[in-house]
mmCIF file of the N, C-alpha and C atoms, coordinates in Angstrom:
data_MODEL
# 
_entry.id   MODEL 
# 
loop_
_atom_site.group_PDB 
_atom_site.id 
_atom_site.type_symbol 
_atom_site.label_atom_id 
_atom_site.label_alt_id 
_atom_site.label_comp_id 
_atom_site.label_asym_id 
_atom_site.label_entity_id 
_atom_site.label_seq_id 
_atom_site.pdbx_PDB_ins_code 
_atom_site.Cartn_x 
_atom_site.Cartn_y 
_atom_site.Cartn_z 
_atom_site.occupancy 
_atom_site.B_iso_or_equiv 
_atom_site.pdbx_formal_charge 
_atom_site.auth_seq_id 
_atom_site.auth_comp_id 
_atom_site.auth_asym_id 
_atom_site.auth_atom_id 
_atom_site.pdbx_PDB_model_num 
ATOM 1  N N  . MET A 1 1  ? -27.294 -70.793 7.735  1.00 0.00 ? 1  MET A N  1 
ATOM 2  C CA . MET A 1 1  ? -26.320 -71.497 8.141  1.00 0.00 ? 1  MET A CA 1 
ATOM 3  C C  . MET A 1 1  ? -26.056 -71.500 9.861  1.00 0.00 ? 1  MET A C  1 
ATOM 4  N N  . SER A 1 2  ? -26.257 -70.447 10.337 1.00 0.00 ? 2  SER A N  1 
ATOM 5  C CA . SER A 1 2  ? -26.288 -70.615 11.859 1.00 0.00 ? 2  SER A CA 1 
ATOM 6  C C  . SER A 1 2  ? -27.554 -70.537 12.569 1.00 0.00 ? 2  SER A C  1 
ATOM 7  N N  . THR A 1 3  ? -28.680 -70.742 11.548 1.00 0.00 ? 3  THR A N  1 
ATOM 8  C CA . THR A 1 3  ? -29.843 -70.600 12.238 1.00 0.00 ? 3  THR A CA 1 
ATOM 9  C C  . THR A 1 3  ? -30.169 -72.251 13.136 1.00 0.00 ? 3  THR A C  1 
ATOM 10 N N  . ASP A 1 4  ? -29.672 -73.266 12.095 1.00 0.00 ? 4  ASP A N  1 
ATOM 11 C CA . ASP A 1 4  ? -29.590 -74.442 12.754 1.00 0.00 ? 4  ASP A CA 1 
ATOM 12 C C  . ASP A 1 4  ? -29.253 -74.364 14.007 1.00 0.00 ? 4  ASP A C  1 
ATOM 13 N N  . LEU A 1 5  ? -27.975 -74.064 14.554 1.00 0.00 ? 5  LEU A N  1 
ATOM 14 C CA . LEU A 1 5  ? -26.980 -73.730 15.575 1.00 0.00 ? 5  LEU A CA 1 
ATOM 15 C C  . LEU A 1 5  ? -28.152 -73.135 16.852 1.00 0.00 ? 5  LEU A C  1 
ATOM 16 N N  . PHE A 1 6  ? -28.774 -71.927 16.188 1.00 0.00 ? 6  PHE A N  1 
ATOM 17 C CA . PHE A 1 6  ? -29.587 -70.941 17.171 1.00 0.00 ? 6  PHE A CA 1 
ATOM 18 C C  . PHE A 1 6  ? -30.484 -71.861 17.418 1.00 0.00 ? 6  PHE A C  1 
ATOM 19 N N  . LEU A 1 7  ? -31.156 -72.467 16.581 1.00 0.00 ? 7  LEU A N  1 
ATOM 20 C CA . LEU A 1 7  ? -32.718 -73.187 17.011 1.00 0.00 ? 7  LEU A CA 1 
ATOM 21 C C  . LEU A 1 7  ? -31.910 -74.625 17.962 1.00 0.00 ? 7  LEU A C  1 
ATOM 22 N N  . GLY A 1 8  ? -31.191 -75.205 17.563 1.00 0.00 ? 8  GLY A N  1 
ATOM 23 C CA . GLY A 1 8  ? -30.631 -76.261 18.351 1.00 0.00 ? 8  GLY A CA 1 
ATOM 24 C C  . GLY A 1 8  ? -30.433 -75.519 20.073 1.00 0.00 ? 8  GLY A C  1 
ATOM 25 N N  . GLY A 1 9  ? -29.795 -74.559 20.257 1.00 0.00 ? 9  GLY A N  1 
ATOM 26 C CA . GLY A 1 9  ? -29.436 -74.029 21.388 1.00 0.00 ? 9  GLY A CA 1 
ATOM 27 C C  . GLY A 1 9  ? -30.389 -73.535 22.079 1.00 0.00 ? 9  GLY A C  1 
ATOM 28 N N  . LEU A 1 10 ? -31.653 -72.831 21.687 1.00 0.00 ? 10 LEU A N  1 
ATOM 29 C CA . LEU A 1 10 ? -32.969 -72.449 22.163 1.00 0.00 ? 10 LEU A CA 1 
ATOM 30 C C  . LEU A 1 10 ? -33.854 -73.717 22.291 1.00 0.00 ? 10 LEU A C  1 
ATOM 31 N N  . ALA A 1 11 ? -33.505 -74.861 21.823 1.00 0.00 ? 11 ALA A N  1 
ATOM 32 C CA . ALA A 1 11 ? -34.153 -75.943 22.217 1.00 0.00 ? 11 ALA A CA 1 
ATOM 33 C C  . ALA A 1 11 ? -33.444 -76.541 23.173 1.00 0.00 ? 11 ALA A C  1 
ATOM 34 N N  . SER A 1 12 ? -32.412 -76.403 23.365 1.00 0.00 ? 12 SER A N  1 
ATOM 35 C CA . SER A 1 12 ? -31.699 -77.099 24.346 1.00 0.00 ? 12 SER A CA 1 
ATOM 36 C C  . SER A 1 12 ? -31.699 -76.312 25.922 1.00 0.00 ? 12 SER A C  1 
ATOM 37 N N  . LEU A 1 13 ? -31.891 -74.635 25.745 1.00 0.00 ? 13 LEU A N  1 
ATOM 38 C CA . LEU A 1 13 ? -32.324 -74.367 26.619 1.00 0.00 ? 13 LEU A CA 1 
ATOM 39 C C  . LEU A 1 13 ? -33.769 -74.520 27.192 1.00 0.00 ? 13 LEU A C  1 
ATOM 40 N N  . ILE A 1 14 ? -34.777 -74.263 26.432 1.00 0.00 ? 14 ILE A N  1 
ATOM 41 C CA . ILE A 1 14 ? -36.160 -74.747 27.090 1.00 0.00 ? 14 ILE A CA 1 
ATOM 42 C C  . ILE A 1 14 ? -35.902 -76.013 27.532 1.00 0.00 ? 14 ILE A C  1 
ATOM 43 N N  . LEU A 1 15 ? -35.525 -76.964 26.882 1.00 0.00 ? 15 LEU A N  1 
ATOM 44 C CA . LEU A 1 15 ? -35.394 -78.405 27.508 1.00 0.00 ? 15 LEU A CA 1 
ATOM 45 C C  . LEU A 1 15 ? -34.893 -78.503 29.119 1.00 0.00 ? 15 LEU A C  1 
ATOM 46 N N  . ALA A 1 16 ? -33.732 -77.668 29.006 1.00 0.00 ? 16 ALA A N  1 
ATOM 47 C CA . ALA A 1 16 ? -33.027 -77.812 30.389 1.00 0.00 ? 16 ALA A CA 1 
ATOM 48 C C  . ALA A 1 16 ? -34.082 -76.832 31.391 1.00 0.00 ? 16 ALA A C  1 
ATOM 49 N N  . ALA A 1 17 ? -34.935 -75.806 30.721 1.00 0.00 ? 17 ALA A N  1 
ATOM 50 C CA . ALA A 1 17 ? -35.932 -74.757 31.809 1.00 0.00 ? 17 ALA A CA 1 
ATOM 51 C C  . ALA A 1 17 ? -36.615 -76.229 32.182 1.00 0.00 ? 17 ALA A C  1 
ATOM 52 N N  . ILE A 1 18 ? -37.322 -76.792 31.540 1.00 0.00 ? 18 ILE A N  1 
ATOM 53 C CA . ILE A 1 18 ? -38.549 -77.787 31.815 1.00 0.00 ? 18 ILE A CA 1 
ATOM 54 C C  . ILE A 1 18 ? -37.692 -78.972 32.763 1.00 0.00 ? 18 ILE A C  1 
ATOM 55 N N  . VAL A 1 19 ? -36.759 -79.467 32.631 1.00 0.00 ? 19 VAL A N  1 
ATOM 56 C CA . VAL A 1 19 ? -36.301 -80.154 33.585 1.00 0.00 ? 19 VAL A CA 1 
ATOM 57 C C  . VAL A 1 19 ? -36.210 -79.747 35.073 1.00 0.00 ? 19 VAL A C  1 
ATOM 58 N N  . ILE A 1 20 ? -35.460 -78.697 34.844 1.00 0.00 ? 20 ILE A N  1 
ATOM 59 C CA . ILE A 1 20 ? -35.399 -77.926 36.086 1.00 0.00 ? 20 ILE A CA 1 
ATOM 60 C C  . ILE A 1 20 ? -36.439 -77.555 36.862 1.00 0.00 ? 20 ILE A C  1 
ATOM 61 N N  . ALA A 1 21 ? -37.488 -77.400 36.202 1.00 0.00 ? 21 ALA A N  1 
ATOM 62 C CA . ALA A 1 21 ? -39.054 -77.285 36.752 1.00 0.00 ? 21 ALA A CA 1 
ATOM 63 C C  . ALA A 1 21 ? -39.535 -78.360 37.192 1.00 0.00 ? 21 ALA A C  1 
ATOM 64 N N  . VAL A 1 22 ? -39.553 -79.648 36.573 1.00 0.00 ? 22 VAL A N  1 
ATOM 65 C CA . VAL A 1 22 ? -39.993 -80.649 36.890 1.00 0.00 ? 22 VAL A CA 1 
ATOM 66 C C  . VAL A 1 22 ? -39.048 -80.855 38.056 1.00 0.00 ? 22 VAL A C  1 
ATOM 67 N N  . LEU A 1 23 ? -37.952 -80.911 38.271 1.00 0.00 ? 23 LEU A N  1 
ATOM 68 C CA . LEU A 1 23 ? -36.927 -81.040 39.561 1.00 0.00 ? 23 LEU A CA 1 
ATOM 69 C C  . LEU A 1 23 ? -37.516 -80.549 40.427 1.00 0.00 ? 23 LEU A C  1 
ATOM 70 N N  . THR A 1 24 ? -37.655 -79.238 40.469 1.00 0.00 ? 24 THR A N  1 
ATOM 71 C CA . THR A 1 24 ? -38.011 -78.223 41.443 1.00 0.00 ? 24 THR A CA 1 
ATOM 72 C C  . THR A 1 24 ? -39.454 -78.483 42.055 1.00 0.00 ? 24 THR A C  1 
ATOM 73 N N  . THR A 1 25 ? -40.797 -79.019 40.891 1.00 0.00 ? 25 THR A N  1 
ATOM 74 C CA . THR A 1 25 ? -41.805 -79.628 41.502 1.00 0.00 ? 25 THR A CA 1 
ATOM 75 C C  . THR A 1 25 ? -42.034 -80.880 42.473 1.00 0.00 ? 25 THR A C  1 
ATOM 76 N N  . ASN A 1 26 ? -40.821 -81.655 41.721 1.00 0.00 ? 26 ASN A N  1 
ATOM 77 C CA . ASN A 1 26 ? -40.636 -82.710 42.807 1.00 0.00 ? 26 ASN A CA 1 
ATOM 78 C C  . ASN A 1 26 ? -40.058 -82.778 44.038 1.00 0.00 ? 26 ASN A C  1 
ATOM 79 N N  . LYS A 1 27 ? -39.397 -81.808 44.001 1.00 0.00 ? 27 LYS A N  1 
ATOM 80 C CA . LYS A 1 27 ? -38.817 -81.615 45.356 1.00 0.00 ? 27 LYS A CA 1 
ATOM 81 C C  . LYS A 1 27 ? -39.592 -80.937 46.140 1.00 0.00 ? 27 LYS A C  1 
ATOM 82 N N  . ARG A 1 28 ? -40.812 -80.336 45.882 1.00 0.00 ? 28 ARG A N  1 
ATOM 83 C CA . ARG A 1 28 ? -41.596 -79.273 46.782 1.00 0.00 ? 28 ARG A CA 1 
ATOM 84 C C  . ARG A 1 28 ? -42.519 -80.359 46.940 1.00 0.00 ? 28 ARG A C  1 
ATOM 85 N N  . GLU A 1 29 ? -43.019 -81.601 46.416 1.00 0.00 ? 29 GLU A N  1 
ATOM 86 C CA . GLU A 1 29 ? -44.143 -82.410 46.712 1.00 0.00 ? 29 GLU A CA 1 
ATOM 87 C C  . GLU A 1 29 ? -43.404 -83.477 47.937 1.00 0.00 ? 29 GLU A C  1 
# 
């Protein structure tokens, strides 16, 4: 039951990390 919520939260954290990484890279250049 909680597996879907866990995977959903994990996916959100991964997406957030990717977005932050992209924004940081863009600021550096």
